[in-house]
PLY file of the C-alpha trace (Angstrom):
ply
format ascii 1.0
element vertex 79
property float x
property float y
property float z
element edge 78
property int vertex1
property int vertex2
end_header
0.02 0.11 0.06
2.64 2.58 0.90
4.64 2.00 -2.12
1.53 2.46 -4.28
0.58 5.64 -2.47
4.19 6.96 -2.92
4.80 6.95 0.84
8.46 6.62 2.03
8.72 4.63 5.31
12.19 5.68 6.20
13.28 9.25 7.35
16.93 8.83 6.62
19.32 8.51 3.65
20.42 5.04 2.65
23.32 4.01 4.91
23.02 7.17 7.02
21.31 5.84 10.21
22.25 8.93 12.19
19.92 11.11 9.96
17.03 9.39 11.97
18.43 10.32 15.32
16.55 13.78 15.70
13.07 12.42 14.81
13.62 9.17 16.94
14.55 11.44 19.89
11.47 13.60 19.34
9.02 10.62 19.20
10.74 9.12 22.25
10.02 12.31 24.14
6.48 12.69 22.84
5.51 8.98 23.78
6.98 9.39 27.27
5.65 12.91 27.98
2.27 12.71 26.20
1.10 9.71 24.20
1.48 7.08 26.93
-0.15 9.37 29.54
-3.50 9.62 27.60
-6.18 7.54 26.02
-7.53 8.95 22.64
-11.11 8.41 21.82
-10.72 9.59 18.20
-7.99 9.95 15.62
-8.69 13.56 15.65
-7.74 13.82 19.31
-4.49 12.06 18.64
-3.74 14.42 15.73
-4.57 17.57 17.87
-2.36 16.26 20.72
0.59 15.60 18.28
0.17 19.18 16.89
-0.03 20.61 20.36
3.06 18.69 21.49
5.07 19.83 18.40
4.29 23.54 19.37
5.32 22.93 22.97
8.44 20.94 22.08
9.62 23.63 19.60
8.75 26.71 21.84
8.58 25.77 25.55
10.19 22.49 26.30
13.51 22.52 28.25
16.37 21.76 25.95
18.95 20.25 28.15
22.10 20.25 25.93
21.55 24.01 25.30
20.92 24.85 28.99
18.08 27.04 28.16
14.30 26.72 28.95
12.86 27.74 25.64
14.42 26.67 22.25
12.84 29.88 20.79
15.59 31.78 22.76
18.37 29.99 20.88
19.23 32.94 18.80
19.60 35.40 21.81
21.47 32.56 23.52
24.08 32.37 20.78
24.44 36.19 20.21
0 1
1 2
2 3
3 4
4 5
5 6
6 7
7 8
8 9
9 10
10 11
11 12
12 13
13 14
14 15
15 16
16 17
17 18
18 19
19 20
20 21
21 22
22 23
23 24
24 25
25 26
26 27
27 28
28 29
29 30
30 31
31 32
32 33
33 34
34 35
35 36
36 37
37 38
38 39
39 40
40 41
41 42
42 43
43 44
44 45
45 46
46 47
47 48
48 49
49 50
50 51
51 52
52 53
53 54
54 55
55 56
56 57
57 58
58 59
59 60
60 61
61 62
62 63
63 64
64 65
65 66
66 67
67 68
68 69
69 70
70 71
71 72
72 73
73 74
74 75
75 76
76 77
77 78
């Protein structure tokens, strides 16, 4: 089905497993911090939660290696 629909199952280049590390990290955090804590009644609830978590992850979630609270502050942190 996926091949016929033109969907690529891999998120990395051939032979470059490190390409997948950022998305694997994101999904690991999402599952631990959101998905496994809830029971979704509908697919739409799941989609809304994923969208909400992406917004939270990109703007508010503590980014430990950077030592800053909001990843949106990255530019001011670097300058």
